[in-house]
N, C-alpha and C positions, 0 to 999 in steps of 0.2 A: 728761241717760242713765245711767239705772245699772244696777246689776248685774243684776238683773231682765228688762230690758231689754235689755241686751246679751247676754244669750241668748238673746234671741227673734231679734233682730235679724243675731246674729252667724251660728247657724242659716241666718235667711234669705240675709245673705250668699253663704254655705258651696256650698246650693245651686244661689242664679243663678252663679257657680261651677263650676260641678260641670256644671248646664245648656250654661254658654257654651261649653266644651269638648267637650261629647258633642253641642252642633248644631252647630259650628263650620261645620261647609259649609254651609251655607243663609244664612250670611254672605257678602258680599259681599267680595274678598279685599284691594281698595284703593276710596278713600271715592269720592263723587263728591262736595266739597266747595267753597269758593274759603277764600284765606285771611282770616279774620274773619269766616267764616260765625255762631261764637258769640253772636258779638256780639249780635244779634235774638235768643238763645234765652235770654238767663239778663240777670237789671238790672244797670246799671251800676254801684250799689252796694251792698255789703254789706246785709245786715237787720240791721235794726234789735232785732229779738227775732227769738230763734231758731224756726227752721220744724218742720211734722211732718215725722218720717224717713219718713215712705209719700211725702208730695212729693216728697223730696229724690232716695229710691230710684224714684221713677218718672222722671226727669229723667234717670237714667242711658240710658233707653236714646235718651230726647229731642235728649240735649246731647249725651254724648258719646260712644256708640256710630257716630253717622254717622260723629264723622269717627274712625275709628281706623282701621289700616292691622290689619288681623287676622295676627300674626307667628304665629301657633298653626295658620295654616289650612294645608291638603293643597297649596292650592295657590301660598302665598308661597315663592316661588325669591328673593326679594334677597335681596343683600347677601349674610350669615350665620347662620346658624340661632342663636336666641333661646329657647331651648326653656326650661319648665317640669315640673312634675312635680307631683303631688298630695303625695308626704313633702317635698319644698323647700318647698312651700306654706304645711305643714302649719309648717318650720322655721321660717320668718320669722315665721307667726301668732304661737307663743312667743316667738318674742327680741324682737319686738317690745312684747307683753306687759310679757315683763322689761324691754327696755329699759334695757339697761348701759351702760354707756361703759367700757371694757376699755382706756384708755389705755395705764394699768400695772397691773401685775401686781396689785396694790391692791384697785383699784380692780373688779373682780370678779374676782376669782382661776381659775374656771370657765369664764368668757371665752378668758382665755391657752394655760389648759392645753389645754380640748379643741379648741381652733384648732392647739395644737405636735402631737396627737395627730394628728387626721383629717389635717393636712400631711404628716405621715410617712406615712399609711395611701395616701397619694392618688400620692407620689412613688416609691414600692413598687409601684401598683401603675402607672405610667406605665416602668419599670424606670430610673431616674433615680438618678448616681454615689450613695455614703454622704455624700460631703463635704456635701450639700444634706439629710442628717438629721439633729434635733433631740437620737436616742438617742445620739449620738454626743459623750460628754465633751467627745472632746479633739479634737472638730471647732469650727468656729467657725462653718457653715454652718449653714444652716435657712432654713425656709418660713413665708411672712406673707400673708394673705387682703389680698388692696390692692383698691381699688373701679374699676377697669381698668385696663386694659391698656397706655395711656397714659400712664398714673397711675404705673406697672411700670418702664414704661421710664425715666421721667420721674426716677423715685427711683434706676436703673440710671445711669445718666446725669450727676446729682449727685453718685452716688458717686466716681465716677470719672474726675469733675473736680475733683475736692478731691484722691484720689489724683493726680492727676497733677499735680496745681500742687505738689503738697509733692514728689513724686518730680522735677520740672525744676528746685527751687530746688532739689536735696541734691546734682543730676548737675551747672548753672553756679550758680554762687557771681554772679555777672552781675544773675540775673537777683534776687536779693534786694535790690533796688531801687527791684523793677519792684510795685508793687501788682498785686489779685490781677485785676481787671480789666484791667489791661494785659497777662497774658499768658493769658488766656481767651480773647483778641483772636490769640491766636494757635494756639490748643486747634480741634483739625478731629474731625469724627468722621466714618466712613462706614454709609453699607449699600449694599442694590442699589436699579435704576431701576425697579425694583417694590413696591418695602418703602411701606409705610404710613402715609396720612402726616402721621399722629400724632409717627413722629419728626423732618421738619423744623417743628413747633411748638415740642416736644421743642430745638432747637440754637434753637430763640430767644431760649423761655426763662433757657436757661442760657447765654447769649449765646455760642454757641461756633462755627464752621465747620459747616457739614456739607456730603459729598462724594457725591452718587449717579453711583456705578461701574456701570456697564454688565455686563449679563445677557448671558447668550450666546444662542442660540439653542433652548436649553431650558427658558429665561426664570429660570437659575442663575447666584449669582457666586460666580467661582472664585476661587480660592486666587490663581493667579498673576499677573492682573487684580487684585485688591485687594491686591496686593504693592508690583504698579510704580504706581500709587494713591499709597499710603502712600513710599513711595519719595522720588515726582514733589513732596509736601509737605514731606516732611523736606530736601531742599534747598534748597528757598526759603524755607524758614526757621521753618516751622513746625511743629508738637506734635500727633500722632496720637496719640486717648489712649481712645478710644469705635469701634467696632463693633457694627452691632445685624446678625445674622445672622437670616434670614429663614423660617423651615421652613413654607409653604401661605400663600403672596401673597394678600394681597386681589382683588387683578384678575384671574387666574386657577389660583391654591394651587400657583403655583412652588417650589422647594425650595433655594434656599442650597444650599453644597456644604459646608454646615459640617465636614466632614475636613480639608479645605482650609486651610480660613480659620480654624479653630484654632490650625493649625500657624504661619499665619503669623504672629497674636495670639500667642500661645508665645512663640517667639521674637524678637519685638519687644515683647515685657512692655505688652500694649494689652487694652484691657477689653475682653473677648467677652460680649455680649449677645445673647442666643436670644428669638427674636420668636417662638413658636409661638400665637396667639391660636381660630385654629381647627383647624388640625390636630393641636394639641398633644392635645385629648383622643381620639384617633384611635389617640395611641400605649399607650392600654392593652390593646388587640391587637399582640400580638407581630408579627403580620405585616408591620407599619405600620413597626414601630421600625428600617428600614434607612436610613429620614433620621434616625437622628441617633446617627451614626457619627463621631468625634468631640464628646463630648458631657461628657468626662472630660477638657476644659482650658477648658472657658466659667467664664464670675466668674458669671453670673445667668441666670433661666430663667425667663418665664415664660406662659402660657398661661390660655382661658378655659373654667373648667365650666359659664361660664354660657350660653358657643356651645353645645355640644355632651355635653355631659354630666350632663342632663335636669336640671341647678341653677340656677335663675334668678335672674336680673339684681340686682345689682351680685354678682360673684363671680369676682376674677384670682386664681389661684395664682401666687405669688412667692415663689425662692430663692433664696436668694445663699450664694458659697460660705463669703465671711469679713464676717461678718454685723460685725466691728467696723467694716469700711467705712460702712459707714448710718452711724455710732452718730458715728462721727465727722464726720460731712456733717452731721446732723440735733440734735446731743445738744444739748439745752435741758433744764437744768432744774431749774429755779424751785421755790424751801423746800415750796411749796403743794404738790407733785407728789412729793417724795421719803415713801419708807417702810419699817416697819423691816426688810421680805428687797430690796432694795435690791442686786443685786452676785449676792445668789441664783437670781433670776428675771430672766426678759427681762421688759423693758418696751415692750412694740411701737409703741408711741409716735416709736419715737426709729428703729421700722424703716419712714418711710411718710413722708407729707406733711404730712396736718391731722393734731392732737392727739387728736379725739376718732375713734371705735371701734365701729363696730355688732356684732352677736355672732352674721356669719355663716357661723359655724362648725359651729353649728344644726343649719341648711339641709342642708350638704356633708356633714355625719353622717348625719343619718337616710337622704340618699339614696345613699350608699356604704351603709349596713346594710339596706336594704328593696330596691332591685333586688341587691345583692352586686357581684361582678365580673364573673360572667357575662352577667347579664343586660344591664348595660352592655354589653359588648364584642358582643354579640347584636344592641341595639338600635346603634352604629357601623354592626357587616357588611352589617346592612338598609339603612342610608344611601349603602352605599358603592355594592353591589346593585341599587339605583335607580335612584343615578347608573347603571349602566356602562347599567342596560336605553334610559335616555335617551338615551344618549351613541349604541344601533346601533338606536332611530330613527334621529339625524337624520343621522349614516350613507350611511342607505341614501337620504334622497335627496338627489336630484340637484343642485335649489338653494340647498340648504346646503352649507356645509363647518365642520369644527371646527379651531380655532386653538389650537394649543398641546397635548398630551398633557392629559390627562384626570387630574385626581389624586383621592383619596378622592372628596368628594360633589359636586365643583364639575362643572359640563362648559362649555366658550367656545364657544360657533358664533358663525355669519351667514349671511346671503346671502350669496351670491358674484355679486363688482361691487361697486359702489360702495358707500362707507361712507352715504351718503345713505339707501339702499333697508333697510340693515338699523335705521340710527335713525328711520325709518320707522314697518316691520316692529313694533320698542319700542313705539311712540307708542301705536299704534292697537291692539295687546294690551293693551297697564295701560289704554286707555280705553274698554277693555271690563269690570275690572272681577272679571271672569273669574278673573284672576292675576295676578302681580305679577312684574317682573323687573327689573334694575337693571344698567347699560351697562357698561364696562368697554373704555379699550387695552390695545392686544396691541402690542408694536411698531409702535404708528403704525397701527393698524387697530381699528376700530370693531366692538364686540363685544358679546352676549346674554352677560350669567352667568346661568345655570339652577345654581341653588343646589337638593339637595331639603332642606329645613331644617325639616319636623313631624313628630313621633309618628305622625301623621293619619297620614300618606302610603303613596299603596301603586299597586301596579302598572295597577288601574284609572283613581284619580287623572291618576299621567302618561303613558295614553295619552287620557285626556280633552283633556288642556294639547295633547298633540305636536300632539292632532287639531286646536286652536285658532290653532298656529302653523302649523303644515302651512299650512290654509287660507290664512288671510294671507297668508303668504309668497308663494303660487303667487297668489295675487289682486295684488299688487304687484309679480312679476316679468312677473306677464302683462298688467299693465296696467289691469285690470277693476276699477269699479269698487267702491271702500269707503268706510267713512265718516270723514271729516278730523277727528283730536282737538283742534275749534276752542277754544281753554280765551284767557281771559286773558290771559298769556303767551304767545300764541298771536297777536296780534295785539297791544296794547297797553295798555298799563296806563289802568286804573280808578282815575280817585282816591278815596279816602271818600267818602260823599252823606250832606246832614244828611235831619232829618224832611222835612224842610219840600220838597225838591229827587226825595218819591218819587212814581210812576206814577202820573199823573191827579191831577198838580200842575194849575194855570190854568197857569201859567208858562212852561210847554214852546219851548226858543227849537230854530224848524226850523235841521237842521244845515246850513253852508250847502257847495257843490258843492266850493268850492275846500278846504276841511277835507277834506271826505273823498277830496277826490286828496292831499292830501298825508298822510293818515294811512294808506295805501294806497304810496305809493311810499316808505314808512317801513318796510313789512310787504314788498313785493316785494323790499327791502335786504336787508332779513332773510333771507330766502326762497330766494330764486336757486339757493342750491345747492341745493335739495329739489325745484325746481317745473320745472326746470332740465328734468329728465325729459319735461316733458310729462303725466303719468299727471293722468287724468278722475278728479276725486273726486264721491264724492257728500255734499248738506251734509247734515248731521242737527242738528236742533235740538230742544232739549227744554221744554217749558211749563207754568210754574206753573200748577195749579189757577184760580188766581183768572184768570190770564188775561197774567200776567207775565214779561217773555222772559229765560228764563236761558241764555247760551250755551252750548254744554259739547260733551262730544265722544262721549257717553253713553249712555245713558237714566235717567234718576232710577233709586236704588236703589229696589232691592223695600222698600217700607215696614214691611210686614207683617214683613221677616227671610226670607222663606220664597223658601226654594233654587227659581230660576227653571229652567224646566224645557232642558233642554240638545239644544243645535241640531240639528240635521243638516247637513251639510258645504256642505249647496245651500240652507242656511235661514241660514246666517252673515249675511248679508249680506239686508240687507231689500229688500222689491218697489221694484224701479228703477219702475215707469208709473205715471204724476199725482206728487200732495201728497194728503196726504192730513190728516185732524188729526182721530186715537180719540179715542175719551171722558176717556183719559190726559194728550189734550192732548198727542200728540206730534205732528211735523209732518216728514214724508220728502221733503228739495228733490233733483229728478235733475238731473243734467247732463250732456249726451253728452258725447261727447270730444272735441268742440270748443268748444261753449259753457257758460256758468258760468250760476248763477243769482242773482238780486238782489231782496232785500227790501228796499223801496222808503223813504229815508230821513223822509222827510215825511207818512210813517204815522206818527203816535207811541204804541208801545204798542202796537199789533196787528200779529202777524206778518202778512204779504203774502210768498205763494210760489208760486212757479210752476214747474212741470218747462214745460224747453225742450229741445224737440227741434223739428226744420228740419219745416218744415211741422205740426208736433205742438198738441195743446193742454193748454191750463193747462185742469187742476180743480181749484174752488173749497174752501176748507174747510172742514168740518166737525168740530161737533165745542161744546159748553158754553162761553161763556169764552173763542173764543178768532175770528176772524177769518182765512182766506187771500183774500176779495175786493175791490175795492176797490170805497171808499166814496163818496170824489168827484174830481171831478177828474181829470187824465190820469196815467199809473203807470210809469211807463218801467221798462225791466229791462236790463239793462247788459249786456251777455253780453263776452267777449273769446274768443279762441282760443289764449290760454294757458294755460288750464289752472288761472289759479292764483284762488285765495279766500281773501278776509278778512273778516273777521269783527269787526260792535258786538258790546259788552260793556253789561249792566247786571251790577249788586252783587246780593248774596244783597237787598236790601232792596225790590228790583224795580224800582233807581233808573236812570232812562238815562244814562249816560252816552257813549256815541259812536254811530255809525249802523252798520246792518246794511248792508250794500256788499259788491261784489265789483269786483276791479281793473277800468281801464277798457280799451278796444280799440276803434281810432277808429269812434266811431259807427255803435257796430253795436247795433243795437234794436230788442229785442222788445215792442210794446206791447200790450198788453190790452184787454179793453171788461169791461164791470161781471163780466159771467159766466166770466172768466178763457182766454179762446179770442184764439188767440196771431193778433193780426190784422195785423202787417207780421213779419217775422224773417230781419235780416241776419245770418248767423252765417260768419264765415271759419274 
């Protein structure tokens, strides 16, 4: 590709990205693929000769998009935001074109100089203390862009560890005989029981101990509780060296009491780091800075503009009060990295773990200048208002309950009753692909996190999502029939299959009854908590056009990428009368409140599915490339009174690696004739 073709292809890619983001609603939010799905779509080896760019571009939709979770979708409510914007994308386009490695000032002066400026701009917009500014020549502090917040916290921990080891040796001459590793074994870091898991990983890297301190009823770590834990460890001969306060926890957006914690850390000379990964963006709005009381006593602070501030990943803003603590911990200065301005300029390689660094400041600069502080504040406030609206909808529905106080754009809710109800609800909702949420545990309760993440989200989107959530919740609480999300992980693992073992091969081995029962026992053992309530389920299978069975929880994604018609409340669930195979090869298998459906294991590659009711009929399937009626021999269908469902699995290549079956019950058999009429039905 030469410069002229790059001009052409670059414009095409800009158009593609603009169309993708403008039409994001037309795409399924959560993909319907299996692990390893891409192996069948691309060659096993790289091409020996270059391919035409048109062929490469076509594979974006064919290979990549089917496996994308669309984080910019207005119906993406999982995790925290991971936003982008056109100015941010343009910033990285320029940075990637320049492709400078700004590890020292001399390696690319503009990279270092712009980063210092935008970090000061950002600190001012958040109301951070002056000692975090590069402007103050008498200050040792300043800001730097890290790749992730996990890395920023690790940098703070390593600097705190180095400082603590020196301080421990200065205070106790007996420690002079010990090496650093032995002293590290006595170091203890502290965080709340709601803190991010990355702190635990960082404690492994720093070879220090970590104590999770219990939060109060508001999911906040309080000063007295922290002080008590620290004192207990001191009495045990340990050395407290690092405390991480979280402002906006991952599970429920809880806020530690920074003011109380900062007083404890200042009195005990312990490094206090603030993790505000998500909530930090909100501090651009003065009304949310009430959580920042105590910031004047912290040693380091970090948040992710790449979450909520319109700057795409990766971009973590990290400020430190004493940059010399970083340089003492990380300074390695070989001859080939030295330069004539050394000592007069900052070399950011001493403020981070890697050596090389990207020109990330460009995209942050473009965003701050393009939007301005006022538009960014408006964007944050809109997300908070939408979360308040969703919270009000949940509060009005009696079968749901809110867990914990809502903060910013995150709402935590659950179905009233046992955890398995909420777990079941989330599984079914995500299986639709129309929205995506993730769970959390709040004080031992299983909850669903609903985060307003997208700049495209409107009140209409919130109402649409709530309609789906409410409908499924009512169905589950009422014990009505719904599609179970049956996936490979919901039954048993499916090993990789060679090309010789694909559907249609002549060496198919019938699955024995003993194998079926063994798999059913394992299934029952894993699913006892879910199915003990006896909820009836519908079975929903998706057939490939070549009639290869692909076990799944939901219909296949719209292959043309068109937006599906919106379901009414009464039409969210499929018709429950009989079994049909439509032209798209979808099969619905119905089961009553006391019976289950069996797909016969002795018919390989053809879906045998009937609707079982007492005295009812099973309608044979109709549709090209698939069958639902017997071809030869007896075809028993085993039913059960327990409402349990187990499914066999095929790989994406269509290879048979299991059985389609239902958990068995004592000799409860429904036999079918060739036309699918139930001759004999015994249902307990």
